[in-house]
N, C-alpha and C positions, 0 to 999 in steps of 0.2 A: 503493500500499499504506500503510495507516495505521500509526501508530507502535506501536499495540497488536498489530497483526499481526506486526510484527517482534519483539515481546517474546514473545508466546505461539505464534507460528507461524501458518501459514495455516489450520490445521485448526480453530481455535477462534474462532468468530464469533458468540457469543452471550453475554449477560451485561449488565453496566451499568458506566458510569463515574460516580463520585460527585463532584459539584462542591460544595465547601465555601466559603462566602462569608465576607467580612470583616465585623467588628463589634465588635472589642474584647472586653469582658467578656460581651457577648451570645453570643459564639462558644462559651462553655462548653456551650451547648445542643448543639453538634456532638457532644460526647461522649455525651450521652443518646441522640441519633439513632444513632450507631455501635453502642451497646450493644444497642438493640432490633433493628437490622438483623442484628447478629451472632447474637443469640438465635434468629432465624428462619432462620439459615443463609445470609443474603444478604451475601456477600463481594464488594466491588467489584473489577472487573478492573483499575481504575486510580482514582487520586484526583487531582483538580485543585483546588488550594487557593489562596486569596487571603488575605493578611494573617493574622488569627488562624486562619482555616481552613487556611492553609498549615502553621501550627504543629501543630495538633491532627491535621491530615491526615498530617503527617510522623511524628508519634508513633505513629499507628495503623498506618501503612505499614511502620514499622520493626518493630512488635510488634503483630500483629492480635489484640489481646486488650483489649476495651473496658474491662473492670474494672481491669486493670492500668494502662491509660492514665489512667482517672479517679483512681486511687491516686496515680500519679506527678504529675498535675496538681495535686491537693490539696497534696501535699508541696512541689511547686514554688511554689505561691501562698503557702505559709507561710514560705518560705525568706527568709533575711536579704537575699540577693542580689536577689530579686524586689521586696522591700519597700524596697530602697534606690533603686529606680527611681522618681523623683519625677514622676509623671505630672500634667500640669496640670488643674486644675479651674477652668473658665471662669466658673462662675456662683456661686462662693463655696464655703464649706466643706461644705455639705449635711449638717450634723449636727444632732441634736435639741437640743443644748446651745446656748441663745441668750443665754448670759451675756455680759457685756461683754468678758470675757477671750477667749471663743471668737471673738467678732466682731472683736477686735483681731488675733488670730492670722490670721484669714481675710483681713483687710485687708492685713496684712503680706505674706502669701503672694501676694496679687494684685499688690502693688507689685513684688515680686521677679520675678513672671511678666512684667509689663509691661516691666521693665528688661531682661530677657533678650531679649524679643521685639524691643525697639528697638535692641539692639546686636549681634544674631547672627541665624542662620537656624534656630536650634533651641533648645528649652528643656530637653530631657532628653538623657541621655548614651547615644549609639548604641553605644558599646563595651559598656556594661552590657547593652544589648538583645541584642547578639550572644552575650554570655556566658550570658544567661538561656536563649536558644534552644539553645545548645550543651548546657546542663545538662538542659533538658526532653527533648532528643533523645539524651541519654546519650553525648554526644561521638561519635556515629556518623555515617556518611556515606551518600551515595546508593548506594554499592556494598552497604550493608547492608540495603537495602529488601527486604521481602518482597512488597510491592505497589508497582507503578509509581507514581511520584509526579511531578506537574508543578506548578511554583509560578510564579505570575505576579508580575511587578514592572514598574516603569515607569522608563525610562532618564531621567536628569537631566543636563542641562536639555531634551534633545530631545523628551521626552514619548512615546516609542514603547513599546508594550506588549511585553514579552519574557517568554518561558517558559523557566524553568530546569528541567533534569531530569538524570538520570544520564548523558545523552549530551553534556552541556555542560561537563564537567570543572570543576565549581564546588563549593565547599564547601557542604554541606547547611545548616550553621548560618548562613552568609552569605546564601545564596539565601532562606531563610525570613526572616531579619532584614531583608533588603532588601524583601521583600514586606510587612513589618510597619512599615516606616519611615515613619510619617505625616509629611508635609511640615509643617515648623513645630514639630513636637514632637521629631523626631529628624533628625539630619544624614543625608544620603544614604549608603548603604553602598557602599564601593568594591569592585568585582569585576573583576579582570583589567584594571585601568586605566580602567574606566567606573564611573559612579556610578548608583545605583538607588534608588528610593523605592517607597512603598506601591503594591501592584498594584491596590488598590481604586480608585485614580484612573481607571483604564481598564476595570476589570473587577471590580466589587465582588462580583458573583455570577458566577463563571466558568463558566456554563452554555454559552456559546458556544465557549469553549476546550475544554470537555469534549466538546462535540459534534464538534469537529475531531478530537479523539483517539479517539473511539468508532468512527468509520468506519461501515460498514454492519453491521447485525445486532445492535448493541448499543444500548441506550437510556441516556438521561441522567437521573439523579436529582440534583436540586440542593437544598441546604439554604440558605434565605435567613434570615439573622439581622440584617438591616438595621434601622436606626432608623425609628421612626414619630414624626414631629414632633407634639407635643402642642399644642392650642390655648392651653393655659395657659403653655407654655414660651416666653415672650417675652424675647428677648435684651436685656441690660441694659448692654452695653458693646460697643466696636468688635470686639474679638476674638470675643465671643460671637455677634455679628452675622455675622461671616465664617464661623464654625462652623455657624451655622443655615443660611446660604446653601449651604455644601458639603453639608449633609445633605439639603436639598431637591433639589439636583442628583443626588446619589446615589440618591435615592428614585425619580426618573424613569429614571435609568440602569438600575436593577434591574428596573423594569417592562419595558424593552426586552429585557434579558437573559433574563427568565423564559420567553420564548417558545421558547428553545432547549432547555428542560427537558421531558422526557416525564412525570416525576414531580416535583412540587414540594412540598417539606417546609418549613413555615414555623412554627417555634416562636414562641410568644407572648412575645417578649422585646423587642419594639420600643421600649418605654419605659425600658428599662435603659440608663444612661449607658455610653458606650464605655469609660470609664476605671474602671468599677465591677466589681471582681472580688471583692467582699466576700461574696457569697452564692452560691457555686458550686453547692451542692446544689440550690437552687431553680432555677437556670438549666439545670442538667443534666436535672432532671425535666421542665422544659418541652420539652426536646428529646425526651425519652422519649414524652411525650404526643403531640407532633406526628408522631413516627415511627409510632406505633401507628395513627393515623388513616390514614397513607399505606400501611400494609401491604397492604390489599386490592388497591390498584392495583399495588404492587410485585409481589405474587403473580400477578396477571393478566399482567403484562409478562413475568415469568420462566416462565410456563407451569406 
């Protein structure tokens, strides 16, 4: 018996499970996808989320109203708490101002980043991340979900992929923060005496996990917001080289994971940097555009 059969009962064996992948700022496109699916009356039977997909999946599972989720996301991104999270920029300041002062500030930030990297395992505050997730999810728990939610994370240092849900007696904020805890950026999140990091290490596009949850009769719709390496994006330092290698590995992992999806939705966000949350409206619109293209297949699958 699948987990969804236990949730809905044996009599309901049609519909779909929605897999939302990781990608940092690119994941804002998930909100546009959810808005279009909702407008067509397509409500997922469950959501499986990785990293940023876990965050926006949790918000929607708590309150299945895409417009409200978009509004809350915008508010959250403008908040003082979110902007206190100093995400590392590996390739410089990426600003139009090329004055000597801006270059000096960029160099100073890089020096601080390298110092943190040399003396610890993380460069950003994981407690701030947990607080941000708590605020985005309005302080609610797995018990408050209106749609079943499953969150991937990877145990540290064993490296096993785990799935958190309402059956696992875990704080929703901690489960989602663990799924978002990028190694080297955030320290692992402690849950019941174990430590966990970014679910994207094992399942950046959790279509395989969604297939496991779906069982017979349901199909899997997956939203891929992964990065697309650019020929012009050549790393200029050691940390950027490691970041590039990680993105290449993730690219091939997603190719494997795509085969488990019956409907694949791929917003054109691949060249947006993972740490860039500065233009949410543009990313959300890319999600809408991709979802509209997938509607005929969704309609066919749902009869």
